[in-house]
VMD Tcl script that builds the backbone (N, CA, C; Angstrom):
set m [mol new atoms 534]
animate dup $m
set s [atomselect $m all]
$s set {name element resname resid chain x y z} {
  {N N UNK 1 A -82.608 -79.568 -57.632}
  {CA C UNK 1 A -81.307 -80.234 -57.211}
  {C C UNK 1 A -80.679 -80.621 -58.500}
  {N N UNK 2 A -79.270 -80.147 -58.309}
  {CA C UNK 2 A -78.493 -80.279 -59.398}
  {C C UNK 2 A -78.054 -82.395 -59.130}
  {N N UNK 3 A -78.253 -82.486 -60.326}
  {CA C UNK 3 A -77.460 -84.393 -60.609}
  {C C UNK 3 A -75.733 -84.152 -60.312}
  {N N UNK 4 A -75.671 -84.942 -58.893}
  {CA C UNK 4 A -74.239 -85.007 -58.656}
  {C C UNK 4 A -73.418 -85.755 -59.653}
  {N N UNK 5 A -74.010 -87.027 -60.635}
  {CA C UNK 5 A -73.261 -87.348 -61.694}
  {C C UNK 5 A -72.823 -86.741 -62.914}
  {N N UNK 6 A -74.324 -86.066 -63.641}
  {CA C UNK 6 A -74.159 -85.400 -64.685}
  {C C UNK 6 A -74.572 -84.242 -65.072}
  {N N UNK 7 A -74.711 -83.355 -63.825}
  {CA C UNK 7 A -75.011 -81.931 -63.501}
  {C C UNK 7 A -76.672 -81.759 -64.166}
  {N N UNK 8 A -77.184 -82.693 -64.427}
  {CA C UNK 8 A -79.005 -82.197 -64.756}
  {C C UNK 8 A -79.115 -81.214 -64.006}
  {N N UNK 9 A -80.196 -80.175 -64.722}
  {CA C UNK 9 A -80.620 -79.036 -63.472}
  {C C UNK 9 A -81.350 -79.911 -62.482}
  {N N UNK 10 A -82.113 -80.741 -62.929}
  {CA C UNK 10 A -83.472 -81.285 -62.366}
  {C C UNK 10 A -82.989 -82.803 -61.725}
  {N N UNK 11 A -83.984 -83.258 -60.940}
  {CA C UNK 11 A -83.935 -84.296 -60.681}
  {C C UNK 11 A -85.361 -84.384 -59.790}
  {N N UNK 12 A -85.851 -85.923 -59.321}
  {CA C UNK 12 A -87.392 -85.823 -58.799}
  {C C UNK 12 A -87.073 -86.782 -57.815}
  {N N UNK 13 A -88.140 -86.453 -56.723}
  {CA C UNK 13 A -87.461 -87.159 -55.586}
  {C C UNK 13 A -88.851 -88.533 -55.890}
  {N N UNK 14 A -87.218 -89.634 -54.937}
  {CA C UNK 14 A -88.310 -91.055 -55.312}
  {C C UNK 14 A -88.796 -91.720 -54.220}
  {N N UNK 15 A -88.224 -91.045 -52.716}
  {CA C UNK 15 A -88.781 -91.524 -51.404}
  {C C UNK 15 A -88.349 -90.650 -50.440}
  {N N UNK 16 A -89.067 -90.190 -49.404}
  {CA C UNK 16 A -88.810 -89.098 -48.454}
  {C C UNK 16 A -89.097 -89.947 -47.196}
  {N N UNK 17 A -88.298 -89.494 -46.132}
  {CA C UNK 17 A -88.037 -90.151 -44.890}
  {C C UNK 17 A -87.739 -89.176 -44.330}
  {N N UNK 18 A -88.170 -89.123 -42.365}
  {CA C UNK 18 A -87.624 -88.296 -41.589}
  {C C UNK 18 A -86.756 -89.331 -40.592}
  {N N UNK 19 A -85.625 -88.274 -40.473}
  {CA C UNK 19 A -84.614 -89.113 -39.543}
  {C C UNK 19 A -84.831 -89.870 -38.367}
  {N N UNK 20 A -84.254 -90.684 -37.591}
  {CA C UNK 20 A -84.605 -91.129 -36.569}
  {C C UNK 20 A -84.775 -89.805 -35.543}
  {N N UNK 21 A -83.837 -89.049 -35.149}
  {CA C UNK 21 A -84.099 -88.053 -34.467}
  {C C UNK 21 A -85.317 -87.036 -35.042}
  {N N UNK 22 A -85.696 -87.108 -35.785}
  {CA C UNK 22 A -86.994 -86.265 -36.479}
  {C C UNK 22 A -86.402 -84.805 -36.616}
  {N N UNK 23 A -85.496 -84.391 -37.095}
  {CA C UNK 23 A -84.567 -83.275 -37.025}
  {C C UNK 23 A -84.181 -82.746 -38.377}
  {N N UNK 24 A -84.682 -84.302 -39.309}
  {CA C UNK 24 A -84.111 -83.908 -41.015}
  {C C UNK 24 A -84.961 -84.803 -41.655}
  {N N UNK 25 A -84.612 -84.435 -42.660}
  {CA C UNK 25 A -85.641 -85.377 -43.971}
  {C C UNK 25 A -84.506 -85.895 -44.841}
  {N N UNK 26 A -84.611 -87.064 -45.374}
  {CA C UNK 26 A -83.832 -87.858 -45.937}
  {C C UNK 26 A -84.650 -88.347 -47.331}
  {N N UNK 27 A -84.121 -87.354 -48.253}
  {CA C UNK 27 A -84.331 -87.693 -49.938}
  {C C UNK 27 A -83.658 -88.606 -50.707}
  {N N UNK 28 A -84.509 -89.801 -50.952}
  {CA C UNK 28 A -83.857 -90.180 -52.587}
  {C C UNK 28 A -84.536 -89.688 -53.704}
  {N N UNK 29 A -83.338 -89.417 -54.510}
  {CA C UNK 29 A -83.886 -88.602 -55.608}
  {C C UNK 29 A -83.180 -89.207 -57.139}
  {N N UNK 30 A -83.623 -89.282 -58.166}
  {CA C UNK 30 A -83.451 -89.931 -59.668}
  {C C UNK 30 A -83.501 -88.787 -60.406}
  {N N UNK 31 A -82.341 -88.616 -61.383}
  {CA C UNK 31 A -82.218 -87.810 -62.254}
  {C C UNK 31 A -82.764 -88.400 -63.621}
  {N N UNK 32 A -83.709 -87.574 -63.783}
  {CA C UNK 32 A -84.596 -87.608 -65.473}
  {C C UNK 32 A -83.288 -88.307 -66.991}
  {N N UNK 33 A -82.412 -87.348 -66.717}
  {CA C UNK 33 A -81.607 -87.686 -68.009}
  {C C UNK 33 A -80.403 -88.433 -67.732}
  {N N UNK 34 A -79.785 -89.182 -66.687}
  {CA C UNK 34 A -78.955 -90.145 -66.385}
  {C C UNK 34 A -79.468 -91.523 -65.883}
  {N N UNK 35 A -80.837 -91.072 -64.813}
  {CA C UNK 35 A -81.101 -91.965 -64.149}
  {C C UNK 35 A -80.495 -92.565 -63.087}
  {N N UNK 36 A -79.371 -91.915 -63.022}
  {CA C UNK 36 A -78.923 -92.256 -61.608}
  {C C UNK 36 A -79.463 -91.915 -60.398}
  {N N UNK 37 A -79.447 -92.762 -59.113}
  {CA C UNK 37 A -80.028 -92.183 -58.097}
  {C C UNK 37 A -79.076 -91.398 -56.835}
  {N N UNK 38 A -79.354 -90.576 -56.207}
  {CA C UNK 38 A -78.913 -90.373 -54.686}
  {C C UNK 38 A -79.581 -89.872 -53.999}
  {N N UNK 39 A -78.631 -89.332 -52.770}
  {CA C UNK 39 A -79.675 -89.061 -51.613}
  {C C UNK 39 A -79.340 -87.675 -51.175}
  {N N UNK 40 A -80.496 -86.713 -50.490}
  {CA C UNK 40 A -80.061 -85.553 -49.915}
  {C C UNK 40 A -80.852 -85.621 -48.620}
  {N N UNK 41 A -80.415 -84.358 -47.501}
  {CA C UNK 41 A -80.796 -84.901 -46.153}
  {C C UNK 41 A -80.844 -83.399 -46.079}
  {N N UNK 42 A -82.165 -83.029 -46.253}
  {CA C UNK 42 A -82.821 -81.677 -45.309}
  {C C UNK 42 A -83.006 -81.522 -44.274}
  {N N UNK 43 A -82.499 -79.885 -43.844}
  {CA C UNK 43 A -82.570 -79.872 -42.121}
  {C C UNK 43 A -83.144 -78.301 -42.318}
  {N N UNK 44 A -83.439 -78.019 -41.176}
  {CA C UNK 44 A -84.178 -76.378 -40.877}
  {C C UNK 44 A -83.259 -76.043 -40.152}
  {N N UNK 45 A -82.521 -74.811 -40.935}
  {CA C UNK 45 A -81.462 -73.710 -40.181}
  {C C UNK 45 A -82.237 -72.946 -39.194}
  {N N UNK 46 A -81.423 -73.120 -38.443}
  {CA C UNK 46 A -81.412 -72.379 -37.142}
  {C C UNK 46 A -80.266 -71.750 -36.816}
  {N N UNK 47 A -80.122 -70.606 -36.895}
  {CA C UNK 47 A -78.809 -69.385 -36.722}
  {C C UNK 47 A -78.960 -68.713 -35.383}
  {N N UNK 48 A -77.912 -68.543 -34.692}
  {CA C UNK 48 A -77.379 -67.967 -33.345}
  {C C UNK 48 A -76.518 -66.519 -33.853}
  {N N UNK 49 A -77.080 -65.581 -33.288}
  {CA C UNK 49 A -76.947 -64.215 -33.555}
  {C C UNK 49 A -75.683 -63.787 -32.291}
  {N N UNK 50 A -74.310 -64.157 -32.108}
  {CA C UNK 50 A -73.699 -63.800 -31.230}
  {C C UNK 50 A -73.583 -62.385 -31.138}
  {N N UNK 51 A -73.165 -62.323 -29.519}
  {CA C UNK 51 A -72.943 -60.792 -29.340}
  {C C UNK 51 A -72.061 -59.397 -29.898}
  {N N UNK 52 A -71.096 -60.184 -30.738}
  {CA C UNK 52 A -70.542 -59.454 -31.262}
  {C C UNK 52 A -71.069 -58.963 -32.873}
  {N N UNK 53 A -72.273 -59.877 -32.942}
  {CA C UNK 53 A -73.221 -59.463 -34.415}
  {C C UNK 53 A -73.128 -60.370 -35.109}
  {N N UNK 54 A -72.490 -61.851 -35.377}
  {CA C UNK 54 A -71.655 -62.547 -35.955}
  {C C UNK 54 A -72.603 -63.538 -35.764}
  {N N UNK 55 A -73.310 -64.153 -37.395}
  {CA C UNK 55 A -74.348 -65.174 -37.412}
  {C C UNK 55 A -73.696 -66.667 -37.436}
  {N N UNK 56 A -74.270 -67.683 -36.867}
  {CA C UNK 56 A -73.511 -68.892 -37.009}
  {C C UNK 56 A -74.811 -70.498 -36.780}
  {N N UNK 57 A -74.721 -70.979 -37.573}
  {CA C UNK 57 A -75.432 -72.224 -37.155}
  {C C UNK 57 A -75.542 -73.012 -36.034}
  {N N UNK 58 A -76.693 -72.687 -35.362}
  {CA C UNK 58 A -76.647 -73.395 -33.985}
  {C C UNK 58 A -76.183 -74.914 -33.902}
  {N N UNK 59 A -75.477 -75.120 -32.580}
  {CA C UNK 59 A -74.645 -76.619 -32.267}
  {C C UNK 59 A -74.646 -76.953 -31.251}
  {N N UNK 60 A -75.738 -77.811 -31.420}
  {CA C UNK 60 A -75.960 -79.005 -29.770}
  {C C UNK 60 A -74.847 -79.070 -29.306}
  {N N UNK 61 A -73.526 -79.415 -30.342}
  {CA C UNK 61 A -71.881 -79.739 -30.059}
  {C C UNK 61 A -71.726 -78.673 -28.692}
  {N N UNK 62 A -71.940 -77.487 -29.211}
  {CA C UNK 62 A -71.583 -76.619 -28.400}
  {C C UNK 62 A -72.571 -75.994 -27.269}
  {N N UNK 63 A -73.649 -76.250 -27.544}
  {CA C UNK 63 A -74.170 -76.665 -25.881}
  {C C UNK 63 A -73.687 -77.458 -24.745}
  {N N UNK 64 A -73.714 -78.928 -25.773}
  {CA C UNK 64 A -73.155 -79.398 -24.622}
  {C C UNK 64 A -71.559 -79.181 -23.838}
  {N N UNK 65 A -71.114 -78.543 -24.853}
  {CA C UNK 65 A -69.511 -78.796 -24.340}
  {C C UNK 65 A -69.567 -77.334 -23.628}
  {N N UNK 66 A -70.452 -76.355 -23.311}
  {CA C UNK 66 A -70.615 -75.267 -22.587}
  {C C UNK 66 A -70.899 -76.149 -21.149}
  {N N UNK 67 A -71.820 -76.806 -21.518}
  {CA C UNK 67 A -72.556 -77.583 -20.369}
  {C C UNK 67 A -71.683 -78.179 -19.137}
  {N N UNK 68 A -70.611 -79.054 -20.293}
  {CA C UNK 68 A -69.554 -79.966 -19.814}
  {C C UNK 68 A -68.734 -79.351 -18.778}
  {N N UNK 69 A -68.204 -78.124 -19.046}
  {CA C UNK 69 A -67.585 -77.412 -18.639}
  {C C UNK 69 A -68.271 -76.753 -16.709}
  {N N UNK 70 A -69.072 -76.565 -17.128}
  {CA C UNK 70 A -69.818 -76.159 -15.615}
  {C C UNK 70 A -70.532 -77.797 -14.842}
  {N N UNK 71 A -70.528 -78.660 -15.264}
  {CA C UNK 71 A -70.473 -79.873 -15.359}
  {C C UNK 71 A -69.092 -80.585 -14.331}
  {N N UNK 72 A -68.175 -80.017 -14.789}
  {CA C UNK 72 A -66.655 -80.773 -14.429}
  {C C UNK 72 A -66.574 -81.036 -13.237}
  {N N UNK 73 A -66.091 -82.470 -12.792}
  {CA C UNK 73 A -66.248 -82.847 -11.414}
  {C C UNK 73 A -67.600 -83.204 -10.946}
  {N N UNK 74 A -68.443 -82.836 -11.780}
  {CA C UNK 74 A -70.228 -83.427 -10.818}
  {C C UNK 74 A -70.156 -84.574 -11.601}
  {N N UNK 75 A -71.229 -85.539 -10.685}
  {CA C UNK 75 A -71.863 -86.985 -10.895}
  {C C UNK 75 A -72.935 -86.729 -12.115}
  {N N UNK 76 A -72.264 -86.343 -13.346}
  {CA C UNK 76 A -73.145 -86.056 -14.303}
  {C C UNK 76 A -72.641 -87.309 -15.532}
  {N N UNK 77 A -73.273 -87.611 -16.175}
  {CA C UNK 77 A -73.147 -88.755 -16.954}
  {C C UNK 77 A -73.005 -88.710 -18.674}
  {N N UNK 78 A -72.398 -88.819 -19.574}
  {CA C UNK 78 A -72.521 -88.022 -21.329}
  {C C UNK 78 A -73.701 -88.460 -21.579}
  {N N UNK 79 A -74.471 -89.491 -20.962}
  {CA C UNK 79 A -75.890 -89.212 -21.678}
  {C C UNK 79 A -76.979 -88.377 -21.202}
  {N N UNK 80 A -76.409 -87.984 -20.025}
  {CA C UNK 80 A -77.260 -86.791 -18.899}
  {C C UNK 80 A -77.010 -85.475 -20.348}
  {N N UNK 81 A -75.846 -85.235 -20.209}
  {CA C UNK 81 A -75.499 -83.900 -21.209}
  {C C UNK 81 A -76.292 -84.120 -22.825}
  {N N UNK 82 A -75.927 -85.143 -23.264}
  {CA C UNK 82 A -76.912 -85.893 -24.507}
  {C C UNK 82 A -78.132 -85.254 -24.293}
  {N N UNK 83 A -78.959 -85.793 -23.661}
  {CA C UNK 83 A -79.947 -85.072 -23.407}
  {C C UNK 83 A -80.671 -84.111 -22.916}
  {N N UNK 84 A -79.681 -83.397 -22.204}
  {CA C UNK 84 A -80.066 -81.538 -22.140}
  {C C UNK 84 A -79.627 -81.142 -23.344}
  {N N UNK 85 A -78.747 -81.306 -23.997}
  {CA C UNK 85 A -78.478 -80.944 -25.405}
  {C C UNK 85 A -79.791 -80.991 -26.193}
  {N N UNK 86 A -80.174 -82.275 -26.356}
  {CA C UNK 86 A -81.486 -82.374 -27.187}
  {C C UNK 86 A -82.824 -81.458 -26.743}
  {N N UNK 87 A -83.084 -81.599 -25.121}
  {CA C UNK 87 A -84.063 -80.792 -24.426}
  {C C UNK 87 A -83.508 -79.317 -25.024}
  {N N UNK 88 A -82.380 -78.453 -24.705}
  {CA C UNK 88 A -82.494 -77.593 -25.320}
  {C C UNK 88 A -82.447 -76.875 -26.883}
  {N N UNK 89 A -82.202 -77.942 -27.757}
  {CA C UNK 89 A -82.790 -77.803 -29.172}
  {C C UNK 89 A -84.030 -77.824 -29.560}
  {N N UNK 90 A -84.683 -78.422 -28.669}
  {CA C UNK 90 A -85.975 -78.683 -29.043}
  {C C UNK 90 A -86.759 -77.154 -28.536}
  {N N UNK 91 A -86.099 -77.020 -27.762}
  {CA C UNK 91 A -86.960 -75.964 -26.893}
  {C C UNK 91 A -86.522 -74.686 -27.878}
  {N N UNK 92 A -85.391 -74.538 -28.171}
  {CA C UNK 92 A -85.021 -73.283 -29.260}
  {C C UNK 92 A -85.989 -73.255 -30.525}
  {N N UNK 93 A -86.094 -74.549 -30.882}
  {CA C UNK 93 A -86.790 -75.093 -32.224}
  {C C UNK 93 A -88.159 -74.613 -32.236}
  {N N UNK 94 A -88.649 -74.782 -31.117}
  {CA C UNK 94 A -90.008 -74.754 -30.685}
  {C C UNK 94 A -90.468 -73.085 -30.889}
  {N N UNK 95 A -89.745 -72.310 -30.520}
  {CA C UNK 95 A -89.481 -71.530 -30.679}
  {C C UNK 95 A -90.376 -70.349 -31.955}
  {N N UNK 96 A -89.801 -71.330 -32.906}
  {CA C UNK 96 A -90.655 -71.157 -34.567}
  {C C UNK 96 A -89.504 -70.203 -34.648}
  {N N UNK 97 A -88.952 -69.878 -34.229}
  {CA C UNK 97 A -87.653 -68.150 -35.079}
  {C C UNK 97 A -86.564 -68.863 -35.636}
  {N N UNK 98 A -86.356 -68.261 -36.608}
  {CA C UNK 98 A -85.141 -69.230 -37.779}
  {C C UNK 98 A -84.070 -68.660 -36.782}
  {N N UNK 99 A -83.899 -67.513 -36.267}
  {CA C UNK 99 A -82.407 -66.805 -35.604}
  {C C UNK 99 A -82.921 -66.579 -33.841}
  {N N UNK 100 A -81.833 -67.232 -32.996}
  {CA C UNK 100 A -82.136 -66.458 -32.132}
  {C C UNK 100 A -80.574 -65.899 -31.547}
  {N N UNK 101 A -81.124 -65.338 -30.287}
  {CA C UNK 101 A -79.889 -64.812 -29.458}
  {C C UNK 101 A -79.078 -66.187 -28.948}
  {N N UNK 102 A -77.904 -65.412 -28.341}
  {CA C UNK 102 A -76.946 -66.484 -27.542}
  {C C UNK 102 A -77.516 -66.297 -25.995}
  {N N UNK 103 A -78.573 -65.084 -25.862}
  {CA C UNK 103 A -78.953 -65.149 -24.596}
  {C C UNK 103 A -80.328 -66.152 -24.591}
  {N N UNK 104 A -80.955 -66.130 -25.585}
  {CA C UNK 104 A -82.167 -66.792 -25.560}
  {C C UNK 104 A -81.479 -68.198 -25.617}
  {N N UNK 105 A -80.317 -68.822 -26.323}
  {CA C UNK 105 A -79.911 -70.172 -26.320}
  {C C UNK 105 A -79.407 -70.722 -24.599}
  {N N UNK 106 A -79.174 -69.512 -23.802}
  {CA C UNK 106 A -78.511 -69.751 -22.710}
  {C C UNK 106 A -79.719 -69.940 -21.824}
  {N N UNK 107 A -80.832 -68.960 -21.983}
  {CA C UNK 107 A -82.022 -69.192 -21.183}
  {C C UNK 107 A -82.737 -70.582 -21.200}
  {N N UNK 108 A -82.531 -71.077 -22.517}
  {CA C UNK 108 A -83.042 -72.264 -22.686}
  {C C UNK 108 A -82.129 -73.551 -21.657}
  {N N UNK 109 A -80.889 -73.263 -21.971}
  {CA C UNK 109 A -80.183 -73.858 -20.831}
  {C C UNK 109 A -80.336 -74.067 -19.635}
  {N N UNK 110 A -80.662 -73.182 -18.792}
  {CA C UNK 110 A -80.823 -73.273 -17.377}
  {C C UNK 110 A -81.572 -73.424 -16.507}
  {N N UNK 111 A -82.796 -73.990 -17.492}
  {CA C UNK 111 A -83.857 -74.569 -16.412}
  {C C UNK 111 A -83.364 -76.409 -16.713}
  {N N UNK 112 A -83.326 -76.791 -17.790}
  {CA C UNK 112 A -82.839 -78.281 -17.741}
  {C C UNK 112 A -81.722 -78.256 -17.035}
  {N N UNK 113 A -80.520 -77.432 -17.312}
  {CA C UNK 113 A -79.250 -77.445 -16.506}
  {C C UNK 113 A -79.820 -77.582 -14.853}
  {N N UNK 114 A -80.613 -76.770 -14.523}
  {CA C UNK 114 A -81.219 -76.785 -12.754}
  {C C UNK 114 A -81.806 -78.147 -12.203}
  {N N UNK 115 A -82.369 -79.017 -13.089}
  {CA C UNK 115 A -82.813 -80.143 -13.228}
  {C C UNK 115 A -81.943 -81.282 -13.014}
  {N N UNK 116 A -80.819 -81.008 -13.603}
  {CA C UNK 116 A -79.953 -81.865 -13.629}
  {C C UNK 116 A -78.746 -81.989 -12.623}
  {N N UNK 117 A -78.234 -80.744 -12.038}
  {CA C UNK 117 A -77.452 -80.502 -11.450}
  {C C UNK 117 A -77.490 -79.128 -10.884}
  {N N UNK 118 A -77.665 -78.978 -9.333}
  {CA C UNK 118 A -77.728 -77.568 -9.214}
  {C C UNK 118 A -76.242 -76.949 -8.941}
  {N N UNK 119 A -75.512 -77.403 -8.699}
  {CA C UNK 119 A -73.882 -77.180 -8.611}
  {C C UNK 119 A -73.558 -76.884 -9.834}
  {N N UNK 120 A -73.590 -77.082 -10.835}
  {CA C UNK 120 A -73.613 -77.105 -12.193}
  {C C UNK 120 A -74.184 -76.195 -12.775}
  {N N UNK 121 A -75.779 -75.754 -12.118}
  {CA C UNK 121 A -76.339 -74.637 -12.885}
  {C C UNK 121 A -76.081 -73.486 -12.218}
  {N N UNK 122 A -75.398 -73.305 -10.779}
  {CA C UNK 122 A -74.625 -72.257 -10.057}
  {C C UNK 122 A -73.681 -71.700 -10.767}
  {N N UNK 123 A -73.099 -72.463 -11.534}
  {CA C UNK 123 A -71.382 -72.388 -12.167}
  {C C UNK 123 A -71.790 -71.977 -13.215}
  {N N UNK 124 A -72.793 -72.581 -14.388}
  {CA C UNK 124 A -73.027 -71.727 -15.284}
  {C C UNK 124 A -73.704 -70.985 -15.254}
  {N N UNK 125 A -74.789 -70.416 -14.367}
  {CA C UNK 125 A -75.618 -68.902 -14.199}
  {C C UNK 125 A -74.414 -67.979 -13.948}
  {N N UNK 126 A -73.467 -68.314 -13.073}
  {CA C UNK 126 A -72.422 -67.539 -12.373}
  {C C UNK 126 A -71.962 -66.767 -13.941}
  {N N UNK 127 A -71.544 -67.903 -14.921}
  {CA C UNK 127 A -70.651 -67.049 -16.120}
  {C C UNK 127 A -72.156 -66.582 -17.107}
  {N N UNK 128 A -73.271 -67.190 -16.815}
  {CA C UNK 128 A -74.065 -66.531 -18.093}
  {C C UNK 128 A -74.939 -65.332 -18.159}
  {N N UNK 129 A -74.709 -65.154 -16.174}
  {CA C UNK 129 A -75.068 -64.006 -15.536}
  {C C UNK 129 A -74.788 -63.104 -15.047}
  {N N UNK 130 A -73.122 -63.173 -15.329}
  {CA C UNK 130 A -72.372 -62.287 -15.528}
  {C C UNK 130 A -72.369 -61.862 -13.575}
  {N N UNK 131 A -72.307 -63.053 -12.769}
  {CA C UNK 131 A -71.774 -62.716 -11.508}
  {C C UNK 131 A -70.736 -62.172 -11.215}
  {N N UNK 132 A -70.761 -60.883 -10.237}
  {CA C UNK 132 A -69.605 -60.212 -9.871}
  {C C UNK 132 A -69.374 -59.832 -8.428}
  {N N UNK 133 A -70.421 -60.579 -7.692}
  {CA C UNK 133 A -70.072 -60.367 -6.241}
  {C C UNK 133 A -70.552 -61.605 -5.324}
  {N N UNK 134 A -70.137 -61.638 -4.222}
  {CA C UNK 134 A -70.730 -62.401 -3.227}
  {C C UNK 134 A -72.194 -62.527 -3.537}
  {N N UNK 135 A -73.107 -61.385 -3.204}
  {CA C UNK 135 A -74.275 -60.790 -3.100}
  {C C UNK 135 A -74.815 -61.765 -4.358}
  {N N UNK 136 A -74.518 -61.294 -5.751}
  {CA C UNK 136 A -75.023 -62.088 -6.728}
  {C C UNK 136 A -75.151 -63.934 -6.525}
  {N N UNK 137 A -74.318 -64.337 -6.219}
  {CA C UNK 137 A -74.373 -65.879 -5.697}
  {C C UNK 137 A -75.358 -66.227 -4.291}
  {N N UNK 138 A -75.311 -65.266 -3.354}
  {CA C UNK 138 A -76.397 -65.685 -2.129}
  {C C UNK 138 A -77.768 -65.411 -2.880}
  {N N UNK 139 A -78.040 -64.324 -3.897}
  {CA C UNK 139 A -79.497 -64.204 -4.163}
  {C C UNK 139 A -79.788 -65.428 -5.002}
  {N N UNK 140 A -78.684 -65.879 -6.053}
  {CA C UNK 140 A -79.295 -67.254 -6.646}
  {C C UNK 140 A -79.413 -68.456 -6.205}
  {N N UNK 141 A -79.051 -68.389 -4.763}
  {CA C UNK 141 A -78.828 -69.675 -3.732}
  {C C UNK 141 A -79.904 -69.690 -3.031}
  {N N UNK 142 A -80.410 -68.568 -2.954}
  {CA C UNK 142 A -81.464 -67.815 -2.081}
  {C C UNK 142 A -82.819 -68.830 -2.745}
  {N N UNK 143 A -82.768 -67.891 -4.007}
  {CA C UNK 143 A -83.564 -68.263 -5.232}
  {C C UNK 143 A -83.888 -70.117 -5.161}
  {N N UNK 144 A -82.992 -70.469 -5.400}
  {CA C UNK 144 A -82.839 -72.101 -5.155}
  {C C UNK 144 A -83.536 -72.681 -4.189}
  {N N UNK 145 A -83.149 -72.172 -3.441}
  {CA C UNK 145 A -83.820 -72.820 -1.582}
  {C C UNK 145 A -85.232 -72.825 -1.825}
  {N N UNK 146 A -85.361 -71.279 -2.258}
  {CA C UNK 146 A -87.182 -70.933 -2.274}
  {C C UNK 146 A -87.934 -72.018 -3.254}
  {N N UNK 147 A -87.099 -72.294 -4.358}
  {CA C UNK 147 A -87.698 -72.973 -5.088}
  {C C UNK 147 A -87.868 -74.049 -5.222}
  {N N UNK 148 A -86.709 -74.527 -3.960}
  {CA C UNK 148 A -86.907 -76.337 -3.756}
  {C C UNK 148 A -88.059 -76.391 -2.556}
  {N N UNK 149 A -87.976 -75.467 -1.408}
  {CA C UNK 149 A -89.215 -75.283 -0.608}
  {C C UNK 149 A -90.456 -75.535 -1.087}
  {N N UNK 150 A -90.655 -74.434 -2.149}
  {CA C UNK 150 A -92.148 -74.373 -2.826}
  {C C UNK 150 A -92.300 -75.630 -3.557}
  {N N UNK 151 A -91.528 -76.487 -4.337}
  {CA C UNK 151 A -91.859 -78.062 -4.834}
  {C C UNK 151 A -91.752 -78.824 -3.922}
  {N N UNK 152 A -90.939 -78.696 -2.667}
  {CA C UNK 152 A -91.643 -79.916 -1.492}
  {C C UNK 152 A -92.808 -79.735 -0.969}
  {N N UNK 153 A -92.969 -78.573 -1.060}
  {CA C UNK 153 A -94.559 -78.035 -0.306}
  {C C UNK 153 A -95.205 -78.783 -1.243}
  {N N UNK 154 A -95.369 -78.181 -2.522}
  {CA C UNK 154 A -96.299 -78.968 -3.490}
  {C C UNK 154 A -96.459 -80.381 -3.472}
  {N N UNK 155 A -95.479 -81.245 -3.485}
  {CA C UNK 155 A -95.455 -82.628 -3.259}
  {C C UNK 155 A -96.144 -83.178 -2.491}
  {N N UNK 156 A -95.414 -82.712 -0.945}
  {CA C UNK 156 A -95.820 -83.716 0.162}
  {C C UNK 156 A -96.885 -82.959 1.016}
  {N N UNK 157 A -97.416 -82.096 0.304}
  {CA C UNK 157 A -98.611 -81.571 1.194}
  {C C UNK 157 A -99.914 -82.104 0.617}
  {N N UNK 158 A -100.743 -82.450 1.505}
  {CA C UNK 158 A -102.261 -82.783 1.258}
  {C C UNK 158 A -102.791 -81.771 0.727}
  {N N UNK 159 A -104.272 -81.969 0.030}
  {CA C UNK 159 A -104.970 -81.326 -0.511}
  {C C UNK 159 A -105.123 -79.802 0.690}
  {N N UNK 160 A -105.656 -80.227 1.751}
  {CA C UNK 160 A -106.661 -79.430 2.552}
  {C C UNK 160 A -105.668 -79.693 3.667}
  {N N UNK 161 A -104.472 -78.731 4.146}
  {CA C UNK 161 A -103.968 -78.921 5.563}
  {C C UNK 161 A -104.462 -78.666 6.620}
  {N N UNK 162 A -104.507 -79.093 7.757}
  {CA C UNK 162 A -105.224 -78.578 9.148}
  {C C UNK 162 A -104.399 -78.137 9.675}
  {N N UNK 163 A -103.739 -76.846 10.107}
  {CA C UNK 163 A -103.471 -76.730 11.199}
  {C C UNK 163 A -104.063 -76.373 12.528}
  {N N UNK 164 A -103.037 -76.577 13.249}
  {CA C UNK 164 A -103.451 -76.318 15.056}
  {C C UNK 164 A -103.161 -77.960 15.670}
  {N N UNK 165 A -103.466 -77.885 17.026}
  {CA C UNK 165 A -103.249 -79.097 18.219}
  {C C UNK 165 A -103.621 -80.310 17.576}
  {N N UNK 166 A -103.198 -80.748 17.766}
  {CA C UNK 166 A -104.344 -82.769 17.277}
  {C C UNK 166 A -105.169 -82.552 18.400}
  {N N UNK 167 A -106.101 -82.875 17.650}
  {CA C UNK 167 A -107.657 -83.062 17.772}
  {C C UNK 167 A -108.882 -81.726 17.953}
  {N N UNK 168 A -107.689 -81.002 17.307}
  {CA C UNK 168 A -108.548 -79.523 17.200}
  {C C UNK 168 A -109.637 -79.758 16.144}
  {N N UNK 169 A -110.704 -79.167 16.228}
  {CA C UNK 169 A -111.943 -79.229 14.991}
  {C C UNK 169 A -111.472 -78.574 13.899}
  {N N UNK 170 A -111.936 -79.160 12.737}
  {CA C UNK 170 A -111.275 -78.680 11.332}
  {C C UNK 170 A -112.726 -77.782 11.075}
  {N N UNK 171 A -112.335 -76.438 11.002}
  {CA C UNK 171 A -113.999 -75.519 10.234}
  {C C UNK 171 A -114.280 -76.033 8.834}
  {N N UNK 172 A -115.770 -76.089 9.138}
  {CA C UNK 172 A -116.243 -76.667 7.954}
  {C C UNK 172 A -116.788 -75.032 7.145}
  {N N UNK 173 A -116.736 -75.053 5.868}
  {CA C UNK 173 A -116.992 -73.750 5.240}
  {C C UNK 173 A -118.420 -73.950 5.463}
  {N N UNK 174 A -119.170 -72.985 5.257}
  {CA C UNK 174 A -120.889 -73.131 5.476}
  {C C UNK 174 A -121.259 -72.198 4.030}
  {N N UNK 175 A -122.415 -72.280 3.859}
  {CA C UNK 175 A -122.958 -71.426 2.938}
  {C C UNK 175 A -124.026 -70.496 3.562}
  {N N UNK 176 A -124.517 -69.919 2.735}
  {CA C UNK 176 A -126.086 -68.675 3.025}
  {C C UNK 176 A -126.787 -69.392 3.410}
  {N N UNK 177 A -127.240 -70.491 2.988}
  {CA C UNK 177 A -128.438 -71.502 2.958}
  {C C UNK 177 A -128.292 -72.147 4.226}
  {N N UNK 178 A -127.020 -72.318 5.087}
  {CA C UNK 178 A -127.275 -73.055 6.165}
  {C C UNK 178 A -127.495 -72.364 7.359}
}
mol reanalyze $m
mol bondsrecalc $m
mol representation Tube
mol addrep $m
């Protein structure tokens, strides 16, 4: 690291700390030549390959702005959007890949957005998945309904459900020794 004051080609690290959000490291450095101190910030680069082939750095702000359009007119707060942006960034960084496609980023957005707001999810999915007919919307809605029914069954169902008229006997499994 070149000293920003005297341009000496070397410096030594005096202190290192991670930032509050844990996405970068702040280092205090000292020049061995002029002894002045300066700060550097290191971040891990994450690149997104667009459909056109152009590569650009991942931007949480772009994710939030895209989702904000889908949430227009919906009861979604800025804090919720910021949390969604953070979850998406954590998910794409957790892949361990230095480069992702816009498709990968879109997939990472769909899950948290579905939990946040179903209407916004459908709006985003209709653009992301390029819906071109009513059948596409109907299929997506059917899929969401099935997922909600499955979640409701899993939440409210006791471990062993007894089906039959009230007062009917519950069959007890037997073993070969009985």
